[in-house]
SEFI-583803 format. One record per residue: y, x negated, z of N, C-alpha, C, CB in turn. Coordinates in steps of 0.2 Angstrom, whole numbers. Last residue first. Glycine has a CB too. Layout:
N
((Y X Z) (Y X Z) (Y X Z) (Y X Z))
...
This chain:
150
((-1081 810 -360) (-1077 817 -362) (-1079 818 -369) (-1068 816 -362))
((-1086 798 -355) (-1091 804 -356) (-1087 810 -358) (-1094 805 -349))
((-1076 788 -351) (-1082 787 -356) (-1085 793 -359) (-1087 782 -352))
((-1066 789 -343) (-1065 791 -350) (-1071 790 -354) (-1059 788 -353))
((-1071 783 -331) (-1067 791 -331) (-1067 794 -338) (-1057 790 -329))
((-1075 772 -333) (-1080 776 -334) (-1077 784 -334) (-1086 774 -328))
((-1064 761 -343) (-1064 765 -337) (-1069 771 -337) (-1057 767 -336))
((-1069 744 -348) (-1070 751 -349) (-1067 754 -342) (-1076 753 -350))
((-1071 729 -358) (-1067 733 -352) (-1068 741 -352) (-1059 730 -352))
((-1085 723 -363) (-1080 727 -364) (-1077 730 -358) (-1081 731 -368))
((-1096 713 -363) (-1090 712 -359) (-1084 715 -362) (-1088 704 -359))
((-1108 715 -368) (-1103 713 -373) (-1095 712 -369) (-1101 720 -379))
((-1114 720 -355) (-1117 713 -359) (-1112 711 -364) (-1125 715 -364))
((-1107 731 -353) (-1107 725 -348) (-1110 719 -352) (-1112 727 -342))
((-1109 739 -363) (-1103 737 -362) (-1102 731 -357) (-1100 743 -360))
((-1124 741 -361) (-1121 736 -367) (-1114 735 -367) (-1122 740 -374))
((-1124 747 -349) (-1127 741 -350) (-1125 737 -356) (-1134 741 -350))
((-1118 760 -353) (-1114 755 -348) (-1118 747 -348) (-1115 759 -340))
((-1129 764 -361) (-1122 762 -363) (-1118 758 -359) (-1119 768 -365))
((-1139 765 -351) (-1140 762 -357) (-1133 759 -360) (-1145 766 -362))
((-1134 775 -342) (-1135 768 -340) (-1136 763 -345) (-1141 767 -336))
((-1132 785 -351) (-1126 782 -348) (-1128 775 -346) (-1124 787 -343))
((-1145 789 -355) (-1141 786 -360) (-1135 783 -357) (-1138 791 -366))
((-1156 782 -341) (-1153 788 -344) (-1148 784 -351) (-1148 792 -338))
((-1172 774 -340) (-1165 773 -341) (-1162 780 -344) (-1164 766 -345))
((-1185 776 -343) (-1183 771 -336) (-1176 772 -336) (-1185 762 -336))
((-1187 783 -353) (-1192 785 -348) (-1189 782 -341) (-1199 782 -350))
((-1181 777 -363) (-1177 781 -359) (-1182 785 -353) (-1173 787 -365))
((-1190 767 -369) (-1184 765 -365) (-1181 771 -360) (-1178 762 -370))
((-1198 776 -377) (-1201 772 -370) (-1195 769 -365) (-1207 764 -372))
((-1188 780 -385) (-1191 785 -382) (-1195 781 -375) (-1197 789 -387))
((-1184 768 -392) (-1180 772 -387) (-1183 776 -382) (-1177 777 -391))
((-1190 758 -400) (-1194 759 -393) (-1189 763 -389) (-1195 752 -390))
((-1182 756 -410) (-1189 758 -411) (-1192 760 -405) (-1193 753 -415))
((-1172 748 -405) (-1170 756 -408) (-1178 759 -408) (-1166 755 -417))
((-1178 736 -401) (-1174 740 -397) (-1174 747 -399) (-1168 737 -398))
((-1181 732 -415) (-1186 733 -411) (-1183 737 -404) (-1190 726 -409))
((-1168 729 -420) (-1172 734 -423) (-1178 737 -418) (-1175 732 -430))
((-1164 719 -410) (-1161 726 -410) (-1165 731 -414) (-1154 725 -414))
((-1173 709 -416) (-1172 711 -408) (-1170 718 -407) (-1167 706 -404))
((-1168 708 -429) (-1175 710 -427) (-1176 712 -420) (-1181 704 -428))
((-1155 703 -426) (-1156 709 -430) (-1164 711 -428) (-1155 709 -438))
((-1152 691 -422) (-1154 695 -417) (-1155 702 -420) (-1149 695 -411))
((-1147 682 -431) (-1153 680 -427) (-1156 685 -423) (-1151 674 -422))
((-1135 687 -435) (-1142 689 -440) (-1148 685 -436) (-1141 685 -449))
((-1128 697 -422) (-1130 690 -425) (-1136 691 -430) (-1132 684 -420))
((-1118 711 -421) (-1125 708 -420) (-1126 701 -426) (-1132 715 -421))
((-1106 720 -412) (-1108 715 -418) (-1115 712 -415) (-1102 710 -419))
((-1106 736 -408) (-1107 729 -407) (-1109 725 -412) (-1111 729 -403))
((-1098 751 -404) (-1100 747 -411) (-1101 740 -407) (-1093 747 -417))
((-1099 767 -398) (-1099 759 -396) (-1101 756 -402) (-1103 758 -391))
((-1087 781 -397) (-1094 777 -400) (-1093 770 -397) (-1094 776 -408))
((-1081 798 -394) (-1080 791 -395) (-1087 788 -398) (-1079 787 -389))
((-1083 811 -395) (-1077 809 -399) (-1078 801 -399) (-1070 811 -394))
((-1100 817 -400) (-1095 814 -395) (-1090 811 -398) (-1098 810 -390))
((-1104 829 -412) (-1105 823 -408) (-1099 822 -404) (-1106 817 -413))
((-1110 846 -411) (-1105 841 -411) (-1107 834 -409) (-1099 843 -406))
((-1116 861 -414) (-1117 855 -413) (-1111 851 -414) (-1121 853 -417))
((-1118 876 -414) (-1112 873 -411) (-1112 866 -410) (-1112 875 -404))
((-1129 878 -422) (-1122 881 -425) (-1116 877 -421) (-1121 889 -423))
((-1142 874 -420) (-1138 869 -421) (-1131 872 -422) (-1141 865 -426))
((-1148 887 -418) (-1148 883 -412) (-1144 877 -412) (-1155 880 -411))
((-1149 891 -432) (-1144 895 -426) (-1143 889 -421) (-1147 901 -422))
((-1150 878 -443) (-1153 884 -439) (-1148 886 -435) (-1161 882 -435))
((-1145 868 -451) (-1152 868 -450) (-1155 873 -445) (-1153 861 -447))
((-1132 867 -453) (-1135 870 -458) (-1143 871 -457) (-1134 866 -463))
((-1128 859 -444) (-1127 865 -442) (-1130 869 -448) (-1119 866 -441))
((-1131 846 -450) (-1136 848 -444) (-1135 855 -442) (-1134 843 -438))
((-1121 844 -459) (-1127 844 -461) (-1131 847 -456) (-1128 839 -462))
((-1109 842 -450) (-1109 847 -455) (-1116 849 -458) (-1105 845 -460))
((-1113 830 -444) (-1112 836 -440) (-1112 842 -445) (-1106 834 -436))
((-1114 821 -455) (-1121 823 -452) (-1119 828 -448) (-1123 818 -447))
((-1100 820 -459) (-1105 823 -463) (-1111 825 -460) (-1106 818 -468))
((-1095 816 -447) (-1092 822 -451) (-1098 824 -454) (-1086 820 -456))
((-1101 803 -443) (-1101 809 -439) (-1099 816 -443) (-1097 808 -434))
((-1099 795 -455) (-1106 797 -453) (-1106 803 -447) (-1110 791 -450))
((-1086 795 -456) (-1090 798 -462) (-1097 800 -459) (-1090 793 -468))
((-1081 789 -444) (-1079 796 -445) (-1083 799 -451) (-1071 796 -447))
((-1088 777 -445) (-1090 781 -440) (-1088 788 -441) (-1088 779 -434))
((-1080 772 -457) (-1087 772 -457) (-1090 777 -452) (-1090 765 -456))
((-1068 772 -451) (-1069 776 -457) (-1076 777 -458) (-1067 773 -464))
((-1070 761 -442) (-1067 768 -440) (-1069 773 -444) (-1059 769 -439))
((-1072 750 -449) (-1077 753 -445) (-1075 760 -443) (-1079 748 -439))
((-1067 752 -467) (-1067 750 -460) (-1072 752 -455) (-1061 752 -457))
((-1075 746 -482) (-1074 751 -477) (-1072 747 -470) (-1080 757 -476))
((-1080 735 -489) (-1075 740 -493) (-1073 746 -488) (-1079 744 -499))
((-1089 727 -484) (-1082 724 -484) (-1076 729 -487) (-1081 717 -488))
((-1100 737 -473) (-1097 734 -480) (-1091 732 -479) (-1097 740 -486))
((-1111 731 -462) (-1105 733 -463) (-1101 731 -470) (-1101 731 -457))
((-1128 735 -459) (-1123 730 -462) (-1116 734 -461) (-1125 728 -470))
((-1135 743 -445) (-1133 742 -451) (-1128 736 -453) (-1130 748 -453))
((-1141 753 -433) (-1141 746 -434) (-1140 744 -442) (-1147 742 -432))
((-1138 766 -423) (-1138 764 -430) (-1136 756 -430) (-1133 768 -436))
((-1144 778 -412) (-1142 770 -412) (-1142 770 -420) (-1147 765 -408))
((-1138 792 -403) (-1141 789 -409) (-1139 782 -409) (-1139 792 -416))
((-1144 805 -391) (-1139 799 -393) (-1142 797 -399) (-1137 793 -388))
((-1151 814 -385) (-1145 815 -384) (-1141 810 -387) (-1144 816 -378))
((-1165 810 -388) (-1163 817 -388) (-1156 819 -388) (-1166 819 -382))
((-1163 795 -396) (-1167 800 -392) (-1164 806 -392) (-1167 798 -385))
((-1165 783 -409) (-1162 786 -404) (-1165 790 -399) (-1158 789 -407))
((-1162 776 -425) (-1166 780 -420) (-1163 782 -415) (-1171 778 -418))
((-1162 766 -439) (-1158 772 -435) (-1164 775 -432) (-1153 777 -441))
((-1160 750 -447) (-1164 754 -442) (-1160 760 -439) (-1167 750 -437))
((-1153 746 -457) (-1159 742 -456) (-1163 747 -452) (-1158 735 -452))
((-1142 753 -470) (-1145 754 -464) (-1151 750 -464) (-1146 761 -463))
((-1128 746 -477) (-1136 747 -479) (-1139 748 -471) (-1140 740 -484))
((-1116 753 -483) (-1117 750 -476) (-1125 751 -475) (-1111 754 -469))
((-1110 760 -493) (-1112 753 -494) (-1113 748 -488) (-1107 751 -499))
((-1110 772 -491) (-1104 769 -490) (-1106 761 -489) (-1101 772 -484))
((-1122 778 -495) (-1117 779 -499) (-1111 775 -498) (-1116 786 -498))
((-1130 771 -483) (-1129 768 -490) (-1125 770 -496) (-1135 769 -493))
((-1125 780 -474) (-1125 774 -473) (-1124 770 -481) (-1131 771 -470))
((-1131 794 -479) (-1123 792 -477) (-1121 785 -478) (-1122 793 -470))
((-1144 790 -477) (-1141 792 -484) (-1134 790 -484) (-1143 799 -485))
((-1146 789 -464) (-1146 782 -467) (-1143 782 -475) (-1152 779 -467))
((-1143 802 -460) (-1138 796 -459) (-1139 790 -462) (-1138 795 -452))
((-1155 807 -466) (-1149 809 -467) (-1143 804 -466) (-1148 815 -462))
((-1165 800 -457) (-1164 799 -464) (-1157 801 -467) (-1170 802 -469))
((-1162 806 -445) (-1160 799 -446) (-1162 796 -453) (-1163 796 -443))
((-1164 820 -448) (-1157 817 -446) (-1157 809 -447) (-1154 819 -440))
((-1178 819 -450) (-1174 821 -455) (-1166 819 -454) (-1175 828 -456))
((-1183 815 -438) (-1184 810 -443) (-1179 813 -449) (-1191 811 -444))
((-1177 825 -428) (-1174 819 -428) (-1176 815 -434) (-1177 816 -422))
((-1182 839 -429) (-1177 837 -433) (-1175 830 -433) (-1171 841 -431))
((-1192 840 -420) (-1193 843 -426) (-1187 842 -431) (-1194 850 -425))
((-1186 835 -408) (-1191 831 -412) (-1193 833 -420) (-1198 831 -408))
((-1169 837 -407) (-1175 838 -406) (-1181 835 -410) (-1175 845 -407))
((-1155 834 -401) (-1159 830 -405) (-1166 831 -404) (-1157 824 -405))
((-1150 839 -388) (-1150 844 -395) (-1154 840 -402) (-1142 845 -398))
((-1144 839 -375) (-1150 836 -378) (-1152 841 -384) (-1156 836 -372))
((-1127 833 -374) (-1133 839 -374) (-1138 837 -378) (-1130 845 -377))
((-1117 825 -371) (-1125 822 -370) (-1129 828 -371) (-1126 819 -361))
((-1105 830 -375) (-1107 831 -368) (-1115 829 -365) (-1105 839 -365))
((-1110 828 -390) (-1105 830 -386) (-1108 832 -380) (-1100 835 -390))
((-1122 815 -392) (-1120 822 -393) (-1115 824 -389) (-1126 828 -393))
((-1116 797 -395) (-1119 803 -392) (-1119 810 -395) (-1119 803 -386))
((-1119 782 -402) (-1114 787 -400) (-1119 794 -399) (-1107 787 -407))
((-1118 765 -407) (-1121 770 -402) (-1116 776 -402) (-1123 766 -395))
((-1122 752 -419) (-1117 758 -417) (-1122 762 -413) (-1114 763 -423))
((-1122 736 -423) (-1126 741 -418) (-1121 746 -416) (-1129 738 -411))
((-1120 727 -438) (-1117 731 -432) (-1121 737 -429) (-1109 734 -435))
((-1117 713 -447) (-1122 717 -444) (-1118 720 -438) (-1128 714 -442))
((-1110 706 -461) (-1108 708 -455) (-1113 713 -452) (-1102 710 -455))
((-1106 695 -472) (-1114 698 -470) (-1111 699 -461) (-1121 689 -471))
((-1097 694 -487) (-1097 695 -479) (-1104 697 -477) (-1092 701 -477))
((-1085 687 -498) (-1092 688 -497) (-1092 690 -489) (-1096 682 -498))
((-1076 687 -513) (-1075 689 -506) (-1082 691 -504) (-1070 696 -504))
((-1072 673 -524) (-1074 679 -523) (-1075 681 -515) (-1080 679 -526))
((-1061 663 -525) (-1062 668 -530) (-1067 674 -528) (-1064 665 -537))
((-1051 656 -515) (-1058 657 -515) (-1059 664 -521) (-1061 659 -508))
């Protein structure tokens, strides 16, 4: 085959270190736009980015030119450096070490997009930890809770 083609959608979830409530309303829109810019630079086109006070969801395509681990490394590294320039409150900002990445069928993209859009309402009923474990269970990912939150 002469041409390499792909259409991979990924739903990525990661939190602030120790799930600190650092994504304040006054910065969240700018943060999500910045994350979207990083995604575009890496040719992983964002569909929806959102989250809540202690975590982020990114729904995007995954470029055939980058590995998932490199994509996450670039997103976290660049956005962490950027947010530290936003004032003294953010000088100790870090993302958690790990992440969750889940494949998304093209037929489910709109459902995941709506899910991300309703994060604030969703988290009136469920913590980030409960949400994350629900995703791990839904995707049948084996995990040891002892190591999830470091």
